[in-house]
Every structure is written in structure tokens, then in C-alpha cells.
Legacy VTK file of the C-alpha trace (Angstrom):
# vtk DataFile Version 3.0
C-alpha trace
ASCII
DATASET POLYDATA
POINTS 57 float
-0.100 0.000 0.013
1.388 3.220 -0.981
1.893 6.029 1.751
0.206 9.291 1.520
1.979 12.513 0.927
1.419 14.937 3.847
-0.240 18.152 2.714
1.922 21.111 1.012
0.715 23.644 3.541
1.308 21.496 6.322
4.738 20.757 4.731
5.538 24.432 4.278
4.767 24.970 7.934
7.033 22.270 9.599
9.766 23.281 6.961
9.475 27.311 8.503
9.197 26.032 12.237
12.371 23.986 11.395
14.292 27.262 9.985
12.962 29.174 13.037
14.647 26.267 15.640
18.002 26.758 13.620
17.786 30.500 13.723
17.460 31.126 10.166
16.020 34.869 9.290
12.473 35.158 8.171
13.792 36.805 4.958
14.844 32.891 3.874
11.459 31.734 3.053
11.813 29.633 -0.471
8.109 30.079 -1.252
6.860 32.977 -3.472
3.115 31.920 -3.471
1.301 33.690 -0.846
-0.360 30.746 0.971
2.660 28.842 1.208
4.775 31.935 2.134
2.026 32.602 4.985
2.551 29.076 6.429
6.148 28.799 6.385
6.162 32.569 8.301
3.434 31.113 10.742
5.583 28.147 11.721
8.860 30.257 11.687
7.010 32.722 14.240
5.784 29.616 16.131
9.550 28.320 16.668
10.760 32.025 17.458
8.216 32.352 19.911
8.994 28.795 21.634
12.780 29.888 21.698
11.830 33.233 23.235
9.998 31.586 25.935
12.645 29.223 27.000
11.918 26.227 25.278
15.233 24.459 24.101
15.543 21.793 20.950
LINES 1 58
57 0 1 2 3 4 5 6 7 8 9 10 11 12 13 14 15 16 17 18 19 20 21 22 23 24 25 26 27 28 29 30 31 32 33 34 35 36 37 38 39 40 41 42 43 44 45 46 47 48 49 50 51 52 53 54 55 56
């Protein structure tokens, strides 16, 4: 049975979260389409907020 691919927006969010955890800038977003860029930025902001509140990865 084939494994189903994850939703592309979910993947953009998780990639943004990862970028935020390793300290990349928000300017490094690889997406140009608005929907994917918004999800990437949301994940990035989430990670930066977690770091600011003391969460360590």
C-alpha cells in the first residue's frame, strides 16, 4: 500500500518551524506563492516564540 503524502501547506509550516529553530532569518523563506509563504512564516514565528519563552530543542 502506498503512503500518502502530507499536505503541502502542512509541509511548508513544518519547514518554517524547522528554519526558526535553527535560527534562520524570516527573509530566507523559499516560497513565493502567498499561501505557502504565510504557512512558512506562521511556523517560523511559532518556533521563534517557543525559543523566546525558554523552550530548548
